[in-house]
Residue frames relative to the residue before (quaternion, step in Angstrom):
aa qw qx qy qz dx dy dz
M 1.0000 0.0000 0.0000 0.0000 0.00 0.00 0.00
K 0.6184 0.5601 -0.3469 0.4284 3.53 1.11 -0.70
K 0.6349 0.5562 -0.3195 0.4306 3.49 1.10 -0.82
S 0.6703 0.4955 -0.3046 0.4609 3.56 0.94 -0.87
S 0.6494 0.4943 -0.3376 0.4690 3.63 1.00 -0.61
E 0.6130 0.5233 -0.3385 0.4857 3.57 1.18 -0.58
D 0.6244 0.5218 -0.3201 0.4851 3.59 1.04 -0.78
V 0.6602 0.4841 -0.3279 0.4715 3.60 0.90 -0.84
D 0.6460 0.5129 -0.3295 0.4594 3.68 0.95 -0.81
A 0.6440 0.5148 -0.3170 0.4689 3.59 0.97 -0.84
L 0.6608 0.5055 -0.3012 0.4659 3.57 0.99 -0.86
L 0.6513 0.4954 -0.3190 0.4783 3.57 0.99 -0.77
N 0.6376 0.5146 -0.3388 0.4625 3.64 0.98 -0.71
E 0.6511 0.5187 -0.3121 0.4579 3.50 0.98 -0.91
M 0.6478 0.5174 -0.3152 0.4619 3.62 0.99 -0.85
R 0.6062 0.5477 -0.3399 0.4659 3.59 1.10 -0.76
A 0.6686 0.5169 -0.2879 0.4504 3.55 0.90 -0.99
V 0.6395 0.5229 -0.3079 0.4719 3.56 1.08 -0.88
R 0.6763 0.4940 -0.2872 0.4648 3.57 0.91 -0.93
S 0.6559 0.5057 -0.3278 0.4546 3.64 1.00 -0.68
N 0.7164 0.4281 -0.2525 0.4897 3.57 1.11 -0.69
L 0.4854 0.6961 -0.4226 0.3182 3.60 1.26 -0.32
G 0.6285 0.5428 -0.3425 0.4394 3.64 0.97 -0.78
N 0.6806 0.4811 -0.2922 0.4689 3.60 0.87 -0.95
D 0.6503 0.5162 -0.3162 0.4589 3.57 0.97 -0.90
M 0.6662 0.5098 -0.3072 0.4494 3.56 0.98 -0.83
E 0.6261 0.5162 -0.3411 0.4745 3.61 1.02 -0.69
K 0.6557 0.5010 -0.3240 0.4627 3.62 0.95 -0.79
F 0.6314 0.5470 -0.3089 0.4547 3.51 1.06 -0.83
V 0.6705 0.4891 -0.2860 0.4790 3.59 0.89 -0.95
E 0.6498 0.5131 -0.3182 0.4617 3.60 0.93 -0.85
N 0.6523 0.5090 -0.3104 0.4680 3.60 1.00 -0.88
A 0.6359 0.5159 -0.3204 0.4763 3.60 1.01 -0.90
R 0.6404 0.5283 -0.3304 0.4491 3.61 0.90 -0.87
V 0.6717 0.4920 -0.2987 0.4664 3.60 0.93 -0.90
M 0.6929 0.4966 -0.2825 0.4399 3.55 0.84 -0.93
T 0.7185 0.4068 -0.2706 0.4950 3.64 1.07 -0.45
D 0.5708 0.5846 -0.3843 0.4298 3.59 1.25 0.03
W 0.3671 -0.7590 0.4882 0.2252 3.63 -0.45 1.16
H 0.5591 0.6098 -0.4051 0.3892 3.64 1.11 -0.46
Y 0.5893 0.6029 -0.3465 0.4113 3.52 1.16 -0.77
Y 0.7051 0.4684 -0.2461 0.4721 3.52 0.96 -1.03
V 0.6358 0.5035 -0.3345 0.4799 3.57 1.07 -0.65
R 0.6371 0.5098 -0.3336 0.4723 3.65 0.99 -0.63
R 0.7374 0.4551 -0.2396 0.4379 3.51 0.86 -1.01
H 0.7935 0.1007 -0.0002 0.6001 3.60 1.11 -0.87
P 0.0602 -0.8466 0.5279 0.0317 3.56 0.44 1.18
W 0.7012 0.4565 -0.3085 0.4525 3.60 0.83 -0.77
L 0.6171 0.5265 -0.3532 0.4660 3.58 1.03 -0.62
T 0.6235 0.5358 -0.3222 0.4695 3.59 1.06 -0.79
V 0.6676 0.4855 -0.3002 0.4780 3.58 0.87 -0.94
G 0.6389 0.5139 -0.3207 0.4742 3.66 0.98 -0.74
A 0.6516 0.5127 -0.3082 0.4664 3.57 0.98 -0.89
A 0.6583 0.4986 -0.3116 0.4700 3.58 0.95 -0.90
A 0.6552 0.4989 -0.3289 0.4622 3.60 0.94 -0.82
A 0.6523 0.5146 -0.3241 0.4524 3.59 0.90 -0.85
I 0.6349 0.5147 -0.3288 0.4732 3.61 0.98 -0.85
G 0.6588 0.5220 -0.2998 0.4513 3.55 0.86 -0.98
Y 0.6519 0.5161 -0.3125 0.4593 3.58 1.01 -0.89
L 0.6943 0.4834 -0.2748 0.4569 3.58 0.97 -0.84
L 0.6827 0.4956 -0.2840 0.4556 3.55 1.11 -0.65
I 0.6475 0.5010 -0.3361 0.4656 3.63 1.09 -0.53
P 0.3938 -0.7280 0.5057 0.2433 3.59 -0.61 1.07
S 0.4820 -0.6451 0.5123 0.2984 3.50 -1.20 0.66
K 0.5506 -0.5945 0.4531 0.3716 3.57 -1.17 0.51
P 0.4972 -0.6433 0.4758 0.3354 3.64 -1.05 0.71
K 0.3348 -0.7269 0.5679 0.1925 3.51 -1.12 0.72
Y 0.2075 -0.7869 0.5748 0.0852 3.56 -0.71 1.12
V 0.1948 -0.7568 0.6146 0.1073 3.45 -1.05 0.90
R 0.1521 -0.7944 0.5831 0.0766 3.59 -0.87 0.90
P 0.0828 -0.8225 0.5615 0.0368 3.58 0.11 1.23
D 0.4781 -0.6509 0.5002 0.3122 3.56 -1.20 0.45
L 0.7103 -0.4695 0.2844 0.4406 3.59 -1.19 0.17
G 0.6222 0.5484 -0.3495 0.4360 3.62 1.04 -0.59
Q 0.6498 0.5054 -0.3061 0.4782 3.51 1.01 -0.86
L 0.6432 0.5074 -0.3312 0.4681 3.62 0.98 -0.83
A 0.6414 0.5185 -0.3363 0.4545 3.64 0.93 -0.80
E 0.6563 0.5091 -0.3115 0.4617 3.57 0.96 -0.86
L 0.6541 0.5029 -0.3125 0.4706 3.57 0.95 -0.84
A 0.6547 0.5176 -0.3179 0.4499 3.62 0.98 -0.80
K 0.6321 0.5326 -0.3345 0.4526 3.61 1.12 -0.63
H 0.7982 0.3712 -0.1665 0.4443 3.53 0.80 -0.99
R 0.8023 0.1388 -0.0498 0.5784 3.53 1.07 -0.61
D 0.5947 -0.5084 0.4698 0.4087 3.43 -1.44 0.04
L 0.1793 -0.8039 0.5611 0.0822 3.56 -0.64 1.06
V 0.0824 -0.7812 0.6185 0.0198 3.52 -0.77 1.05
V 0.0923 -0.7907 0.6053 -0.0005 3.52 -0.79 1.14
T 0.0087 -0.7857 0.6184 -0.0109 3.52 -0.79 0.99
D 0.4827 -0.6400 0.5197 0.2955 3.51 -1.18 0.64
R 0.5083 -0.6601 0.4553 0.3141 3.60 -0.96 0.85
G 0.6831 0.4895 -0.2954 0.4544 3.62 1.08 -0.58
E 0.4831 0.6729 -0.4259 0.3640 3.54 1.31 -0.13
K 0.2812 -0.7523 0.5729 0.1634 3.59 -0.86 0.95
T 0.3627 -0.7191 0.5570 0.2027 3.46 -1.07 0.86
D 0.5039 -0.6698 0.4566 0.2982 3.52 -1.17 0.53
Q 0.5173 0.6464 -0.4196 0.3721 3.56 1.27 -0.12
Q 0.1091 -0.7558 0.6427 0.0618 3.51 -1.00 0.88
P 0.5667 -0.6064 0.4250 0.3613 3.56 -1.06 0.69
S 0.5122 -0.6523 0.4442 0.3390 3.56 -0.98 0.67
L 0.6672 -0.4948 0.3730 0.4134 3.52 -1.27 0.37
T 0.6461 0.5148 -0.3303 0.4565 3.61 0.92 -0.87
A 0.6807 0.4839 -0.3156 0.4504 3.58 0.83 -0.90
S 0.6095 0.5405 -0.3396 0.4701 3.58 1.05 -0.70
L 0.6770 0.4959 -0.2986 0.4545 3.59 0.85 -1.00
I 0.6500 0.5146 -0.3259 0.4543 3.56 1.00 -0.84
K 0.6473 0.5148 -0.3185 0.4632 3.58 0.92 -0.83
M 0.6447 0.5255 -0.3074 0.4622 3.53 0.96 -0.90
A 0.6749 0.4898 -0.2881 0.4708 3.61 0.88 -0.99
G 0.6440 0.5159 -0.3182 0.4667 3.64 1.02 -0.87
G 0.6497 0.5063 -0.3244 0.4652 3.55 0.94 -0.80
S 0.6609 0.5011 -0.3148 0.4614 3.55 0.94 -0.82
L 0.6500 0.5106 -0.3134 0.4675 3.56 1.00 -0.80
L 0.6265 0.5352 -0.3261 0.4634 3.53 1.04 -0.78
R 0.6436 0.5065 -0.3141 0.4802 3.61 0.96 -0.91
I 0.6606 0.4988 -0.3249 0.4575 3.58 0.84 -0.94
G 0.6823 0.4922 -0.2972 0.4515 3.56 0.83 -1.00
L 0.6585 0.4867 -0.3325 0.4679 3.66 0.93 -0.71
G 0.6354 0.5316 -0.3226 0.4580 3.56 1.07 -0.74
L 0.6669 0.4889 -0.2949 0.4788 3.48 0.95 -0.86
A 0.6310 0.5151 -0.3358 0.4731 3.60 1.06 -0.76
G 0.6400 0.5292 -0.3247 0.4527 3.59 0.99 -0.79
R 0.6545 0.4881 -0.3188 0.4814 3.60 0.96 -0.85
H 0.6606 0.5075 -0.3329 0.4419 3.56 0.91 -0.88
L 0.6554 0.4910 -0.3128 0.4812 3.58 0.93 -0.93
N 0.6103 0.5219 -0.3613 0.4739 3.66 0.98 -0.62
Q 0.6559 0.5006 -0.3254 0.4618 3.63 0.90 -0.78
I 0.6544 0.5026 -0.3214 0.4646 3.57 1.01 -0.80
V 0.6293 0.5162 -0.3302 0.4781 3.60 0.99 -0.77
Q 0.6667 0.5011 -0.3095 0.4566 3.54 0.83 -1.00
A 0.6776 0.5027 -0.2938 0.4493 3.57 0.90 -0.87
S 0.6680 0.4987 -0.3083 0.4582 3.54 1.04 -0.75
M 0.6607 0.4734 -0.2849 0.5081 3.55 1.22 -0.55
G 0.4799 -0.6979 0.4145 0.3330 3.60 1.29 -0.09
R 0.6096 0.5272 -0.3745 0.4585 3.54 1.17 0.46
T 0.3548 -0.6672 0.6079 0.2437 3.49 -1.34 0.46
S 0.6819 -0.4807 0.3525 0.4239 3.55 -1.29 0.19
Q 0.6135 0.5278 -0.3489 0.4726 3.61 1.13 -0.54
D 0.6212 0.5071 -0.3514 0.4832 3.67 1.04 -0.70
A 0.6605 0.5227 -0.3177 0.4354 3.67 0.92 -0.89
Y 0.7854 0.1603 -0.0931 0.5906 3.57 1.07 -0.66
P 0.2385 -0.8340 0.4810 0.1273 3.61 0.18 1.30
S 0.6287 0.5547 -0.3431 0.4235 3.56 1.05 -0.62
G 0.4468 -0.6832 0.4452 0.3679 3.54 1.30 -0.51
E 0.6213 0.5191 -0.3434 0.4760 3.55 1.24 -0.04
V 0.2032 -0.7748 0.5880 0.1122 3.57 -0.50 1.12
P 0.4467 -0.7019 0.4688 0.2966 3.56 -0.75 0.90
A 0.4704 -0.6649 0.5100 0.2766 3.55 -1.12 0.74
H 0.2842 -0.7323 0.5873 0.1949 3.56 -1.12 0.72
D 0.4273 -0.6935 0.5246 0.2477 3.52 -1.01 0.84
H 0.0979 -0.7744 0.6224 0.0588 3.57 -0.86 0.89
D 0.6036 -0.5937 0.3876 0.3646 3.60 -1.06 0.68
């Protein structure tokens, strides 16, 4: 019976230790989760990978231009004999509108691409300034950095 009471006391002491460390562990967990969900962290750690990802997403979201085929009259006659021939005018508007999801994805992709290109420009500017041995304050002695116009 003495052994079981010692086991219970050891278990209670262990539980107290776990409870006392739980607050510190939770703070570390919350901070790590905050860092992992912050996109600035990834841009700072992997700027070129971020720019590449933004460019790839932008490339995939931008639709390709339609390819128009201009068959001659002989080809049109042959197509009409063998298949149903559907002729539409290029200027004709379709009634289909992009879905809300597609519009939101395109808008988010465009925003990410702009952010990525802006960050790449800033990073490239820092590299150029560093290679010239100047800081941004040396480049602009008045301390006023000119604003860049964005679309």
